[in-house]
SEVEXNU-544696 format. One line per field, with one value per atom (N, C-alpha, C): x, y, z; residue in three letters; residue number from 1. Coordinates in steps of 0.02 Angstrom, whole numbers, plus 50000, padded with zeros to 5 digits. Each point is the difference from the previous one (the first is absolute). Layout:
u <- [X / ...]
v <- [Y / ...]
w <- [Z / ...]
resn <- [Ala / ...]
resi <- [NUM / ...]
//
This chain:
u <- [52436 / 49938 / 49967 / 49936 / 49964 / 49970 / 50008 / 49968 / 49942 / 49939 / 49940 / 49965 / 50014 / 49971 / 49982 / 49946 / 49976 / 50049 / 50030 / 50047 / 50071 / 50048 / 50070 / 50020 / 50026 / 50021 / 50059 / 50004 / 50058 / 50032 / 50066 / 50039 / 50037 / 49986 / 50033 / 50050 / 50062 / 50053 / 50017 / 49991 / 50016 / 50075 / 50034 / 50072 / 50018 / 50050 / 50030 / 50068 / 50019 / 50067 / 50049 / 50049 / 50044 / 50053 / 49978 / 50046 / 50016 / 50062 / 50022 / 49961 / 49973 / 49962 / 49927 / 49980 / 49930 / 49963 / 50037 / 49969 / 50024 / 49956 / 50014 / 50035 / 49969 / 50032 / 50004 / 49950 / 50004 / 50057 / 50007 / 50056 / 50065 / 50001 / 50060 / 50023 / 49954 / 50019 / 50035 / 49985 / 50030 / 50067 / 50004 / 50060 / 50037 / 49973 / 50031 / 49964 / 49997 / 49961 / 50029 / 50066 / 50029 / 49983 / 50012 / 49980 / 49925 / 49959 / 49928 / 49978 / 50030 / 49983 / 50024 / 50059 / 50027 / 49954 / 49979 / 49957 / 49935 / 49969 / 49936 / 50006 / 50051 / 50008 / 50007 / 50041 / 50011 / 49940 / 49966 / 49940 / 49946 / 49988 / 49948 / 50017 / 50062 / 50018 / 49990 / 50017 / 49989 / 49925 / 49961 / 49928 / 49968 / 50020 / 49970 / 50016 / 50060 / 50015 / 49955 / 49988 / 49957 / 49928 / 49976 / 49929 / 49978 / 50047 / 49981 / 49969 / 49938 / 49963 / 49947 / 49991 / 49950 / 49928 / 49988 / 49931 / 49974 / 50043 / 49979 / 50045 / 49976 / 50041 / 50032 / 50065 / 50038 / 50008 / 49980 / 50002 / 50037 / 50041 / 50035 / 49963 / 49985 / 49974 / 50059 / 50024 / 50065 / 49994 / 50051 / 50008 / 50074 / 50019 / 49957 / 49972 / 49947 / 49962 / 50042 / 50027 / 50036 / 50064 / 50041 / 50064 / 49988 / 49948 / 49987 / 49977 / 49960 / 49975 / 50057 / 50052 / 50055 / 50062 / 49999 / 50059 / 50024 / 50065 / 50030 / 50016 / 49985 / 50016 / 49956 / 49935 / 49954 / 49998 / 49981 / 49997 / 49957 / 50027 / 49965 / 49939 / 49996 / 49943 / 49938 / 50005 / 49942 / 49962 / 49934 / 49961 / 50003 / 49994 / 50005 / 49942 / 49978 / 49952 / 50029 / 49980 / 50023 / 49958 / 50032 / 49963 / 49960 / 50026 / 49967 / 50014 / 49965 / 50013 / 49953 / 50014 / 49957 / 50035 / 49963 / 50029 / 49998 / 50024 / 50005 / 49933 / 49948 / 49934 / 49974 / 50011 / 49978 / 50038 / 50064 / 50040 / 49982 / 49985 / 49978 / 49933 / 49953 / 49934 / 50005 / 50043 / 50010 / 50030 / 50047 / 50033 / 49953 / 49951 / 49952 / 49946 / 49991 / 49946 / 50022 / 50018 / 50021 / 49939 / 50008 / 49942 / 49971 / 50042 / 49975 / 49964 / 49949 / 49965 / 50044 / 49982 / 50034 / 50034 / 50018 / 50029 / 50070 / 50014 / 50066 / 50025 / 50062 / 50035 / 50058 / 50009 / 50052 / 50046 / 50065 / 50050 / 50054 / 50040 / 50058 / 50062 / 50055 / 50061 / 50044 / 49978 / 50044 / 49978 / 49973 / 49978 / 50044 / 50054 / 50048 / 49972 / 49950 / 49977 / 49943 / 49976 / 49943 / 50023 / 49958 / 50014 / 49940 / 50011 / 49945 / 49941 / 50013 / 49946 / 49954 / 50028 / 49959 / 49953 / 50026 / 49960 / 49946 / 50018 / 49951 / 49944 / 50018 / 49950 / 49953 / 50029 / 49959 / 49950 / 50022 / 49953 / 49948 / 50019 / 49952 / 49945 / 50021 / 49951 / 49955 / 50026 / 49958 / 49946 / 50007 / 49947 / 49935 / 50005 / 49941 / 49992 / 50043 / 49998 / 50011 / 49970 / 50006 / 50066 / 50032 / 50063 / 50043 / 50064 / 50047 / 50055 / 50025 / 50056 / 50052 / 50063 / 50054 / 50025 / 49984 / 50022 / 50076 / 50027 / 50070 / 50005 / 50056 / 50007 / 49999 / 50010 / 50002 / 49931 / 49948 / 49933 / 49979 / 50045 / 49983 / 49981 / 50011 / 49986 / 50048 / 50018 / 50049 / 49965 / 49936 / 49963 / 49928 / 49973 / 49929 / 49977 / 49942 / 49973 / 49925 / 49975 / 49928 / 49979 / 49943 / 49973 / 49974 / 49974 / 49980 / 49941 / 49954 / 49937 / 49949 / 50014 / 49961 / 50049 / 49977 / 50045 / 50036 / 50062 / 50039 / 49964 / 50009 / 49967 / 50018 / 49950 / 50013 / 50035 / 50052 / 50037 / 50049 / 50011 / 50049 / 50068 / 50031 / 50065 / 49996 / 49941 / 49995 / 50008 / 50045 / 50010 / 50041 / 50033 / 50041 / 50064 / 50017 / 50062 / 50056 / 50031 / 50053 / 50061 / 50039 / 50062 / 49987 / 49940 / 49984 / 49970 / 49990 / 49970 / 49925 / 49973 / 49928 / 49983 / 50050 / 49988 / 49949 / 50006 / 49953 / 49931 / 49995 / 49935 / 49966 / 50038 / 49971 / 49974 / 50038 / 49978 / 49937 / 49996 / 49940 / 49939 / 50012 / 49945 / 49973 / 50040 / 49976 / 49957 / 49994 / 49962 / 49957 / 49953 / 49962 / 49954 / 49984 / 49955 / 50037 / 50066 / 50040 / 50018 / 50008 / 50028 / 50060 / 50057 / 50057 / 50028 / 50026 / 50040 / 50069 / 50035 / 50067 / 50051 / 50055 / 50057 / 50047 / 50057 / 50049 / 50027 / 50022 / 50032 / 50074 / 50025 / 50071 / 50027 / 50066 / 50034 / 50018 / 49991 / 50035 / 50061 / 50043 / 50062 / 50000 / 49994 / 50003 / 50057 / 50025 / 50051 / 50055 / 50053 / 50054 / 49976 / 49953 / 49972 / 49963 / 49963 / 49966 / 50051 / 50054 / 50051 / 50033 / 50010 / 50030 / 49955 / 49935 / 49954 / 50007 / 50011 / 50005 / 50069 / 50050 / 50068 / 50012 / 49951 / 50010 / 49998]
v <- [63351 / 49962 / 49990 / 50016 / 49995 / 49931 / 49972 / 49937 / 50017 / 49990 / 50017 / 49936 / 49977 / 49939 / 50012 / 49967 / 50011 / 49975 / 49942 / 49971 / 50005 / 50000 / 50005 / 49939 / 50009 / 49943 / 49964 / 49935 / 49960 / 49968 / 50006 / 49966 / 49942 / 49940 / 49940 / 49976 / 49990 / 49973 / 49930 / 49951 / 49931 / 49988 / 49976 / 49988 / 49933 / 49968 / 49942 / 50020 / 49970 / 50012 / 49976 / 50042 / 49983 / 49948 / 49938 / 49944 / 49967 / 49983 / 49970 / 49936 / 49994 / 49942 / 50003 / 50052 / 50006 / 50057 / 50044 / 50056 / 50001 / 50023 / 50008 / 49938 / 49943 / 49937 / 49995 / 50025 / 49999 / 50045 / 50058 / 50044 / 49967 / 49966 / 49965 / 49946 / 49967 / 49949 / 50032 / 50064 / 50034 / 50032 / 50033 / 50039 / 49974 / 49949 / 49973 / 50024 / 49958 / 50018 / 50059 / 50007 / 50056 / 50067 / 50010 / 50064 / 50012 / 49947 / 50009 / 50024 / 49970 / 50020 / 50072 / 50016 / 50068 / 50050 / 49984 / 50046 / 50011 / 49946 / 50006 / 50042 / 49988 / 50038 / 50075 / 50017 / 50071 / 50031 / 49961 / 50025 / 50015 / 49956 / 50011 / 50061 / 50006 / 50058 / 50065 / 50000 / 50060 / 50014 / 49948 / 50009 / 50027 / 49974 / 50023 / 50073 / 50022 / 50072 / 50041 / 49975 / 50035 / 50003 / 49948 / 49993 / 50036 / 50024 / 50037 / 50067 / 50011 / 50060 / 50014 / 50062 / 50016 / 49987 / 49990 / 49990 / 49930 / 49953 / 49933 / 49969 / 49948 / 49961 / 49943 / 49991 / 49947 / 49942 / 49940 / 49940 / 49946 / 49961 / 49944 / 49935 / 49961 / 49932 / 49953 / 49969 / 49967 / 49924 / 49969 / 49927 / 49985 / 49946 / 49958 / 50038 / 49973 / 50039 / 50023 / 49952 / 50018 / 50037 / 49972 / 50033 / 50068 / 50006 / 50064 / 50053 / 49980 / 50048 / 50024 / 49960 / 50018 / 50024 / 49996 / 50015 / 50072 / 50009 / 50066 / 50027 / 49961 / 50021 / 50058 / 49996 / 50052 / 50057 / 50060 / 50058 / 49985 / 50014 / 49981 / 50043 / 50059 / 50045 / 49981 / 49954 / 49982 / 49942 / 50006 / 49945 / 49939 / 49941 / 49937 / 49954 / 49964 / 49946 / 49937 / 49943 / 49937 / 49982 / 49975 / 49978 / 49936 / 49958 / 49937 / 49948 / 49943 / 49943 / 50002 / 49955 / 49994 / 50024 / 49995 / 50022 / 50076 / 50027 / 50073 / 50033 / 49971 / 50029 / 50003 / 49947 / 49999 / 50052 / 50007 / 50049 / 50071 / 50011 / 50066 / 50018 / 49953 / 50013 / 50017 / 49965 / 50013 / 50070 / 50018 / 50065 / 50058 / 49988 / 50052 / 50007 / 49948 / 49998 / 50028 / 50064 / 50031 / 50015 / 49999 / 50009 / 50070 / 50050 / 50069 / 50013 / 50042 / 50017 / 50044 / 50002 / 50044 / 49964 / 50038 / 49970 / 49972 / 49946 / 49968 / 49986 / 50018 / 49983 / 49955 / 49948 / 49950 / 49996 / 50001 / 49990 / 49952 / 49974 / 49961 / 50044 / 49971 / 50039 / 50001 / 49968 / 49991 / 50039 / 50061 / 50042 / 50062 / 50000 / 50056 / 50067 / 49999 / 50064 / 50032 / 49969 / 50030 / 50062 / 50051 / 50063 / 50020 / 50049 / 50024 / 50023 / 50028 / 50024 / 49943 / 49940 / 49942 / 49981 / 50003 / 49981 / 50053 / 50063 / 50054 / 49993 / 49985 / 49991 / 49941 / 49946 / 49942 / 50017 / 50036 / 50019 / 50049 / 50045 / 50047 / 49962 / 49950 / 49961 / 49959 / 49980 / 49963 / 50045 / 50065 / 50044 / 49989 / 49977 / 49990 / 49927 / 49956 / 49930 / 49954 / 49941 / 49953 / 49962 / 49997 / 49962 / 50030 / 49985 / 50023 / 49948 / 49994 / 49957 / 50039 / 49983 / 50026 / 49943 / 49999 / 49945 / 49998 / 49941 / 49990 / 49978 / 50012 / 49986 / 49925 / 49958 / 49928 / 49967 / 50040 / 49972 / 49994 / 50015 / 50000 / 50071 / 50014 / 50068 / 50016 / 50063 / 50023 / 50035 / 50017 / 50036 / 49975 / 49994 / 49987 / 50042 / 50029 / 50041 / 49991 / 50007 / 49996 / 50061 / 50028 / 50056 / 49978 / 49939 / 49967 / 50035 / 50026 / 50024 / 49943 / 49946 / 49939 / 49942 / 49941 / 49944 / 49982 / 49976 / 49978 / 49943 / 49994 / 49946 / 49931 / 49958 / 49932 / 49961 / 49965 / 49961 / 50040 / 50063 / 50040 / 49965 / 49996 / 49968 / 49923 / 49971 / 49927 / 49973 / 49952 / 49968 / 50040 / 50053 / 50041 / 49963 / 50002 / 49969 / 50051 / 49997 / 50048 / 49988 / 50054 / 49998 / 49979 / 50016 / 49988 / 50063 / 49999 / 50057 / 50006 / 49951 / 50000 / 50029 / 50020 / 50017 / 50056 / 50054 / 50055 / 49980 / 49969 / 49979 / 49951 / 49953 / 49952 / 50036 / 50048 / 50037 / 50039 / 50034 / 50038 / 49954 / 49938 / 49952 / 49979 / 50009 / 49981 / 50054 / 50057 / 50056 / 50033 / 49960 / 50026 / 50058 / 50008 / 50055 / 50067 / 50000 / 50061 / 50021 / 50065 / 50028 / 50042 / 49967 / 50036 / 50054 / 50052 / 50049 / 49969 / 50030 / 49977 / 50055 / 49981 / 50046 / 49991 / 50033 / 49995 / 49929 / 49982 / 49934 / 50006 / 49957 / 50001 / 49929 / 49995 / 49935 / 49982 / 49936 / 49974 / 49963 / 49977 / 49967 / 49929 / 49953 / 49929 / 49964 / 50029 / 49967 / 50049 / 49974 / 50043 / 50046 / 49976 / 50042 / 50060 / 49988 / 50056 / 50050 / 49974 / 50044 / 50042 / 49969 / 50037 / 50057 / 49992 / 50052 / 50063 / 49992 / 50059 / 50030 / 49963 / 50026 / 50041 / 50002 / 50036 / 50076]
w <- [62065 / 49992 / 50068 / 50005 / 50063 / 50009 / 50061 / 50018 / 50045 / 49975 / 50039 / 50021 / 50060 / 50026 / 50073 / 50023 / 50068 / 50052 / 49988 / 50047 / 49973 / 50046 / 49978 / 49960 / 49940 / 49959 / 50031 / 49986 / 50019 / 49939 / 49995 / 49947 / 50032 / 49977 / 50026 / 49948 / 50022 / 49956 / 50024 / 49956 / 50017 / 49989 / 50052 / 49996 / 50033 / 49972 / 50032 / 50027 / 50057 / 50025 / 49947 / 49980 / 49944 / 50017 / 50005 / 50011 / 49933 / 49990 / 49937 / 49987 / 49940 / 49981 / 50020 / 50037 / 50023 / 49965 / 49968 / 49965 / 49928 / 49956 / 49929 / 49971 / 50011 / 49978 / 49924 / 49965 / 49927 / 49975 / 50029 / 49983 / 50019 / 50057 / 50023 / 49953 / 49966 / 49951 / 49940 / 49986 / 49944 / 50016 / 50058 / 50015 / 50061 / 50034 / 50060 / 50062 / 50052 / 50060 / 50039 / 50001 / 50038 / 49968 / 49934 / 49970 / 50004 / 49993 / 50003 / 50070 / 50051 / 50068 / 50014 / 49978 / 50008 / 49965 / 49938 / 49963 / 50038 / 50024 / 50034 / 50063 / 50039 / 50063 / 49986 / 49952 / 49986 / 49965 / 49957 / 49967 / 50051 / 50049 / 50049 / 50043 / 50021 / 50041 / 49961 / 49936 / 49959 / 49994 / 49988 / 49991 / 50064 / 50058 / 50063 / 50012 / 49983 / 50007 / 49954 / 49940 / 49952 / 50023 / 50034 / 50016 / 50064 / 50039 / 50061 / 49980 / 50024 / 49980 / 50054 / 50019 / 50052 / 49978 / 49936 / 49976 / 50015 / 50017 / 50017 / 50052 / 50032 / 50047 / 49962 / 50010 / 49968 / 50048 / 49978 / 50041 / 49962 / 50035 / 49970 / 50016 / 49948 / 50010 / 49989 / 50054 / 49999 / 49999 / 49973 / 49998 / 50005 / 50037 / 50042 / 50059 / 50029 / 50049 / 50060 / 50037 / 50062 / 49985 / 49955 / 49984 / 49969 / 49958 / 49968 / 50049 / 50049 / 50050 / 50044 / 50008 / 50044 / 49963 / 49934 / 49960 / 50008 / 50001 / 50003 / 49931 / 49949 / 49932 / 49978 / 50019 / 49978 / 50050 / 49978 / 50046 / 50061 / 50058 / 50062 / 50014 / 49970 / 50014 / 49961 / 49953 / 49960 / 50032 / 50007 / 50029 / 49954 / 50031 / 49962 / 50017 / 49950 / 50010 / 49968 / 50024 / 49971 / 49939 / 49947 / 49942 / 50015 / 50044 / 50015 / 49947 / 50007 / 49956 / 49940 / 49953 / 49941 / 49937 / 49944 / 49937 / 49996 / 49945 / 49994 / 50008 / 49971 / 50005 / 50071 / 50038 / 50070 / 50041 / 49987 / 50037 / 49981 / 49936 / 49979 / 50030 / 49999 / 50028 / 50074 / 50036 / 50071 / 50011 / 49957 / 50008 / 49983 / 49957 / 49984 / 50054 / 50040 / 50048 / 50068 / 50000 / 50062 / 50044 / 50066 / 50044 / 49997 / 49988 / 49998 / 49934 / 50002 / 49939 / 49956 / 49937 / 49954 / 49943 / 49948 / 49940 / 50012 / 49966 / 50004 / 49930 / 49988 / 49938 / 50017 / 49960 / 50013 / 49940 / 50013 / 49948 / 50025 / 49954 / 50018 / 50004 / 50021 / 50008 / 49938 / 49946 / 49942 / 49938 / 50011 / 49945 / 49998 / 49963 / 50003 / 49977 / 49955 / 49972 / 50038 / 50053 / 50036 / 50038 / 49998 / 50033 / 50043 / 50043 / 50042 / 49958 / 49942 / 49957 / 49978 / 49989 / 49982 / 50058 / 50061 / 50058 / 50013 / 49994 / 50009 / 49949 / 49938 / 49948 / 50016 / 50027 / 50018 / 50054 / 50051 / 50053 / 49975 / 49956 / 49972 / 49961 / 49961 / 49962 / 50046 / 50058 / 50047 / 50031 / 49991 / 50023 / 49962 / 49938 / 49957 / 49977 / 50023 / 49979 / 50060 / 49998 / 50055 / 50001 / 49941 / 49995 / 49946 / 50003 / 49949 / 49992 / 49938 / 49985 / 49960 / 50011 / 49959 / 49957 / 49936 / 49957 / 49993 / 49994 / 49983 / 49927 / 49970 / 49928 / 49986 / 50051 / 49989 / 50009 / 50009 / 50009 / 50072 / 50045 / 50071 / 50022 / 50064 / 50024 / 50057 / 50003 / 50051 / 50058 / 49991 / 50052 / 50001 / 50060 / 50009 / 50059 / 49994 / 50054 / 50007 / 50060 / 50014 / 50041 / 49982 / 50038 / 50068 / 50003 / 50062 / 50034 / 49961 / 50028 / 50004 / 49965 / 50003 / 50010 / 50021 / 50009 / 49936 / 50006 / 49942 / 49965 / 49935 / 49963 / 50029 / 50010 / 50024 / 49945 / 50019 / 49951 / 49958 / 50019 / 49963 / 50000 / 49943 / 49988 / 49998 / 50008 / 50000 / 49929 / 49993 / 49935 / 49951 / 50023 / 49955 / 49981 / 49937 / 49976 / 50008 / 50059 / 50016 / 49957 / 49990 / 49960 / 49929 / 49974 / 49930 / 49970 / 49935 / 49965 / 50015 / 50036 / 50015 / 50069 / 50039 / 50070 / 50009 / 49962 / 50007 / 49977 / 49941 / 49974 / 50048 / 50027 / 50047 / 50062 / 50025 / 50060 / 49986 / 49944 / 49983 / 49995 / 49978 / 49994 / 50068 / 50054 / 50067 / 50031 / 49967 / 50029 / 49946 / 49970 / 49943 / 50017 / 50065 / 50019 / 50002 / 49992 / 50002 / 49929 / 49991 / 49939 / 50020 / 50013 / 50030 / 49954 / 50031 / 49964 / 49986 / 49954 / 49983 / 50010 / 50032 / 50008 / 49941 / 50003 / 49947 / 49995 / 49940 / 49989 / 50014 / 50045 / 50018 / 49998 / 50004 / 50002 / 50072 / 50018 / 50059 / 49973 / 50045 / 49979 / 50024 / 49953 / 50016 / 49966 / 49945 / 49959 / 49981 / 49971 / 49976 / 49945 / 49958 / 49947 / 50030 / 50055 / 50033 / 50027 / 50029 / 50027 / 49945 / 49943 / 49943 / 49978 / 50005 / 49980 / 50042 / 50065 / 50043 / 49999 / 49975 / 49997 / 49937 / 49954 / 49938 / 50011]
resn <- [Met / Met / Met / Thr / Thr / Thr / Ile / Ile / Ile / Ser / Ser / Ser / Leu / Leu / Leu / Lys / Lys / Lys / Tyr / Tyr / Tyr / Arg / Arg / Arg / Pro / Pro / Pro / Arg / Arg / Arg / Leu / Leu / Leu / Val / Val / Val / Val / Val / Val / Met / Met / Met / Val / Val / Val / Lys / Lys / Lys / Glu / Glu / Glu / Pro / Pro / Pro / Arg / Arg / Arg / Met / Met / Met / Gly / Gly / Gly / Arg / Arg / Arg / Val / Val / Val / Lys / Lys / Lys / Thr / Thr / Thr / Arg / Arg / Arg / Leu / Leu / Leu / Gly / Gly / Gly / Arg / Arg / Arg / Asp / Asp / Asp / Ile / Ile / Ile / Gly / Gly / Gly / Pro / Pro / Pro / Val / Val / Val / Pro / Pro / Pro / Ala / Ala / Ala / Thr / Thr / Thr / Trp / Trp / Trp / Trp / Trp / Trp / Phe / Phe / Phe / Arg / Arg / Arg / His / His / His / Gln / Gln / Gln / Val / Val / Val / Asn / Asn / Asn / Arg / Arg / Arg / Leu / Leu / Leu / Leu / Leu / Leu / Arg / Arg / Arg / Glu / Glu / Glu / Met / Met / Met / Ile / Ile / Ile / Asp / Asp / Asp / Pro / Pro / Pro / Arg / Arg / Arg / Trp / Trp / Trp / Gln / Gln / Gln / Leu / Leu / Leu / Ile / Ile / Ile / Leu / Leu / Leu / Ala / Ala / Ala / Val / Val / Val / Ser / Ser / Ser / Pro / Pro / Pro / Asp / Asp / Asp / Val / Val / Val / Ala / Ala / Ala / Gly / Gly / Gly / Leu / Leu / Leu / Glu / Glu / Glu / Ser / Ser / Ser / Arg / Arg / Arg / Ile / Ile / Ile / Trp / Trp / Trp / Pro / Pro / Pro / Thr / Thr / Thr / His / His / His / Leu / Leu / Leu / Pro / Pro / Pro / Arg / Arg / Arg / Ile / Ile / Ile / Ala / Ala / Ala / Gln / Gln / Gln / Gly / Gly / Gly / His / His / His / Gly / Gly / Gly / Asp / Asp / Asp / Leu / Leu / Leu / Gly / Gly / Gly / Gln / Gln / Gln / Arg / Arg / Arg / Met / Met / Met / Ala / Ala / Ala / Arg / Arg / Arg / Ser / Ser / Ser / Leu / Leu / Leu / Asp / Asp / Asp / Leu / Leu / Leu / Pro / Pro / Pro / Glu / Glu / Glu / Lys / Lys / Lys / Gly / Gly / Gly / Pro / Pro / Pro / Val / Val / Val / Val / Val / Val / Leu / Leu / Leu / Ile / Ile / Ile / Gly / Gly / Gly / Gly / Gly / Gly / Asp / Asp / Asp / Ile / Ile / Ile / Pro / Pro / Pro / Asp / Asp / Asp / Val / Val / Val / Arg / Arg / Arg / Arg / Arg / Arg / Ser / Ser / Ser / His / His / His / Ile / Ile / Ile / Ala / Ala / Ala / Asp / Asp / Asp / Ala / Ala / Ala / Phe / Phe / Phe / Thr / Thr / Thr / Lys / Lys / Lys / Leu / Leu / Leu / Gly / Gly / Gly / Asn / Asn / Asn / Asn / Asn / Asn / Ser / Ser / Ser / Ala / Ala / Ala / Ile / Ile / Ile / Phe / Phe / Phe / Gly / Gly / Gly / Pro / Pro / Pro / Ala / Ala / Ala / Thr / Thr / Thr / Asp / Asp / Asp / Gly / Gly / Gly / Gly / Gly / Gly / Phe / Phe / Phe / Trp / Trp / Trp / Leu / Leu / Leu / Val / Val / Val / Gly / Gly / Gly / Leu / Leu / Leu / Lys / Lys / Lys / Arg / Arg / Arg / Thr / Thr / Thr / Thr / Thr / Thr / Pro / Pro / Pro / Ala / Ala / Ala / Pro / Pro / Pro / Arg / Arg / Arg / Gly / Gly / Gly / Met / Met / Met / Phe / Phe / Phe / Lys / Lys / Lys / Gly / Gly / Gly / Val / Val / Val / Arg / Arg / Arg / Trp / Trp / Trp / Ser / Ser / Ser / Thr / Thr / Thr / Lys / Lys / Lys / His / His / His / Ala / Ala / Ala / Leu / Leu / Leu / Ala / Ala / Ala / Asp / Asp / Asp / Thr / Thr / Thr / Leu / Leu / Leu / Ala / Ala / Ala / Thr / Thr / Thr / Met / Met / Met / Pro / Pro / Pro / Gln / Gln / Gln / Tyr / Tyr / Tyr / Ala / Ala / Ala / Pro / Pro / Pro / Ala / Ala / Ala / Met / Met / Met / Ala / Ala / Ala / Ala / Ala / Ala / Thr / Thr / Thr / Leu / Leu / Leu / Asn / Asn / Asn / Asp / Asp / Asp / Val / Val / Val / Asp / Asp / Asp / Thr / Thr / Thr / Gln / Gln / Gln / Ala / Ala / Ala / Asp / Asp / Asp / Leu / Leu / Leu / Ala / Ala / Ala / Gln / Gln / Gln / Ile / Ile / Ile / Asp / Asp / Asp / Arg / Arg / Arg]
resi <- [1 / 1 / 1 / 2 / 2 / 2 / 3 / 3 / 3 / 4 / 4 / 4 / 5 / 5 / 5 / 6 / 6 / 6 / 7 / 7 / 7 / 8 / 8 / 8 / 9 / 9 / 9 / 10 / 10 / 10 / 11 / 11 / 11 / 12 / 12 / 12 / 13 / 13 / 13 / 14 / 14 / 14 / 15 / 15 / 15 / 16 / 16 / 16 / 17 / 17 / 17 / 18 / 18 / 18 / 19 / 19 / 19 / 20 / 20 / 20 / 21 / 21 / 21 / 22 / 22 / 22 / 23 / 23 / 23 / 24 / 24 / 24 / 25 / 25 / 25 / 26 / 26 / 26 / 27 / 27 / 27 / 28 / 28 / 28 / 29 / 29 / 29 / 30 / 30 / 30 / 31 / 31 / 31 / 32 / 32 / 32 / 33 / 33 / 33 / 34 / 34 / 34 / 35 / 35 / 35 / 36 / 36 / 36 / 37 / 37 / 37 / 38 / 38 / 38 / 39 / 39 / 39 / 40 / 40 / 40 / 41 / 41 / 41 / 42 / 42 / 42 / 43 / 43 / 43 / 44 / 44 / 44 / 45 / 45 / 45 / 46 / 46 / 46 / 47 / 47 / 47 / 48 / 48 / 48 / 49 / 49 / 49 / 50 / 50 / 50 / 51 / 51 / 51 / 52 / 52 / 52 / 53 / 53 / 53 / 54 / 54 / 54 / 55 / 55 / 55 / 56 / 56 / 56 / 57 / 57 / 57 / 58 / 58 / 58 / 59 / 59 / 59 / 60 / 60 / 60 / 61 / 61 / 61 / 62 / 62 / 62 / 63 / 63 / 63 / 64 / 64 / 64 / 65 / 65 / 65 / 66 / 66 / 66 / 67 / 67 / 67 / 68 / 68 / 68 / 69 / 69 / 69 / 70 / 70 / 70 / 71 / 71 / 71 / 72 / 72 / 72 / 73 / 73 / 73 / 74 / 74 / 74 / 75 / 75 / 75 / 76 / 76 / 76 / 77 / 77 / 77 / 78 / 78 / 78 / 79 / 79 / 79 / 80 / 80 / 80 / 81 / 81 / 81 / 82 / 82 / 82 / 83 / 83 / 83 / 84 / 84 / 84 / 85 / 85 / 85 / 86 / 86 / 86 / 87 / 87 / 87 / 88 / 88 / 88 / 89 / 89 / 89 / 90 / 90 / 90 / 91 / 91 / 91 / 92 / 92 / 92 / 93 / 93 / 93 / 94 / 94 / 94 / 95 / 95 / 95 / 96 / 96 / 96 / 97 / 97 / 97 / 98 / 98 / 98 / 99 / 99 / 99 / 100 / 100 / 100 / 101 / 101 / 101 / 102 / 102 / 102 / 103 / 103 / 103 / 104 / 104 / 104 / 105 / 105 / 105 / 106 / 106 / 106 / 107 / 107 / 107 / 108 / 108 / 108 / 109 / 109 / 109 / 110 / 110 / 110 / 111 / 111 / 111 / 112 / 112 / 112 / 113 / 113 / 113 / 114 / 114 / 114 / 115 / 115 / 115 / 116 / 116 / 116 / 117 / 117 / 117 / 118 / 118 / 118 / 119 / 119 / 119 / 120 / 120 / 120 / 121 / 121 / 121 / 122 / 122 / 122 / 123 / 123 / 123 / 124 / 124 / 124 / 125 / 125 / 125 / 126 / 126 / 126 / 127 / 127 / 127 / 128 / 128 / 128 / 129 / 129 / 129 / 130 / 130 / 130 / 131 / 131 / 131 / 132 / 132 / 132 / 133 / 133 / 133 / 134 / 134 / 134 / 135 / 135 / 135 / 136 / 136 / 136 / 137 / 137 / 137 / 138 / 138 / 138 / 139 / 139 / 139 / 140 / 140 / 140 / 141 / 141 / 141 / 142 / 142 / 142 / 143 / 143 / 143 / 144 / 144 / 144 / 145 / 145 / 145 / 146 / 146 / 146 / 147 / 147 / 147 / 148 / 148 / 148 / 149 / 149 / 149 / 150 / 150 / 150 / 151 / 151 / 151 / 152 / 152 / 152 / 153 / 153 / 153 / 154 / 154 / 154 / 155 / 155 / 155 / 156 / 156 / 156 / 157 / 157 / 157 / 158 / 158 / 158 / 159 / 159 / 159 / 160 / 160 / 160 / 161 / 161 / 161 / 162 / 162 / 162 / 163 / 163 / 163 / 164 / 164 / 164 / 165 / 165 / 165 / 166 / 166 / 166 / 167 / 167 / 167 / 168 / 168 / 168 / 169 / 169 / 169 / 170 / 170 / 170 / 171 / 171 / 171 / 172 / 172 / 172 / 173 / 173 / 173 / 174 / 174 / 174 / 175 / 175 / 175 / 176 / 176 / 176 / 177 / 177 / 177 / 178 / 178 / 178 / 179 / 179 / 179 / 180 / 180 / 180 / 181 / 181 / 181 / 182 / 182 / 182 / 183 / 183 / 183 / 184 / 184 / 184 / 185 / 185 / 185 / 186 / 186 / 186 / 187 / 187 / 187 / 188 / 188 / 188 / 189 / 189 / 189 / 190 / 190 / 190 / 191 / 191 / 191 / 192 / 192 / 192 / 193 / 193 / 193 / 194 / 194 / 194 / 195 / 195 / 195 / 196 / 196 / 196 / 197 / 197 / 197 / 198 / 198 / 198 / 199 / 199 / 199 / 200 / 200 / 200]
//
C-alpha cells in the first residue's frame, strides 16, 4: 500500500513506564497488578517491534515525563517526547501537536491486534482526509490521526467522557467541522474480558 503525503508521516505511541500499580490498573484489579504490569511491558515491546517501518517515523510519547525520557525500558534509538500533565485528552492533543509539519497518527501501547498495515492504511486515508479515527469495540478509539494542513480543532477532546462507551462520539462532537475517515475497528485491553478476547 502506497502512502502519498507531502511530508514524512509520524506515528506516535503513547506509553507509560511499566511500574506496578501505575499501568493497566483496571486490568490489574481483575488479574492482579504484577501480571497486568508484565502483560503491558511485553505487549508494548512487541508492538514497537511491529511498528518500526521506513514509511514513517516512530516516536514515543512517554509518562512520567522525566523518568520516561530517561528510562532504559524502551528502545534507546526511538525519539521520545513527554506527554506532560493533564487528562488523557490534554496529553493526546499535546502529543499530536508536533512542531514539524506533516501528518501524525497516535495510538496507545495496549492494542494487541494492530499491525503495520493498519497504520499504512491510516496514513493513506489522511492523504484525502483531515482526520482519522480507529474505533474500538467498547465505544472508544484506539487510533487518532490529523493531516495537519490546518490548525487542529480548538477544544478537541474537551469534555470527553474517557473510559466510557461515549468516548469516540464525544470526541467527534468536539470537531464538527471535520468529517473524519475511519480505520478498522480493534480492541484495546482494559479488563480481563478484553484479554480473553485476544487469547482466543
